[in-house]
Structure formats: C-alpha cells, structure tokens
C-alpha angles and dihedrals in degrees: 000000000000115000114200115179089179106189091001137283114315100194139044112266093012096121093047092048091051093049095042091058091066114099096198140013091241090065097052120098118172116204088204138004114280106247128200089250088061089065107072125188126215114259088233087076090069092045092050093047091048091052092047096044098039133241093290094070109124121235091240092059091047091050092048093051093047091049090049092053091047092049092051091050089051091048092052092045091054094056127094123273096262093047091048090051091051090051096042094108092053091045092051090053093048094048091048091059 
C-alpha cells in the first residue's frame, strides 16, 4: 500500500486511518515522511480540555497539551502492526478527545 499525504493530511484522523489499513509493514510505502502536522486532532479536544481545566487555562498550556496528544498519535501510527494493535485502546481515547 502506498500512502501519499501529498501536501499533508486534510482531515482529523486521516493519517491514522491510512496507516491502520495496512496489514503488514512490508506492504507500507510512504511517499514522504509523516510529519507532526500530518496528524491533526479534533477541535473538540481543545473544548474538552478547556471545560475540564476551567476558563483560566492559558493558551500556552492548551497548545502544549494538544501538541502532546498529536505527537503520541503520530508515535503510535509509526509503530508496527502488532504494536499499533496493542495500543489501539489508547489511540481510540486520544482520537476521541
């Protein structure tokens, strides 16, 4: 399977969905390196965190948390099939944020 993100992912979860469709590492060919910007989080993450942390949460903290979630999703997506399967529960929780 050839994965071509072209100018980058255009939807939340797109990179994960593309990678999760592969049944083995041997079948994966990336046209370009997956960058952090290719892993997009749903805007509801920010809303949820704001509600949980209160209105006083600074933008810098929000950005750091969102970037951390995105980085973890990218890290999971870059792992092998068996490792991704083992982390599927965590990934589902992160993507639901």
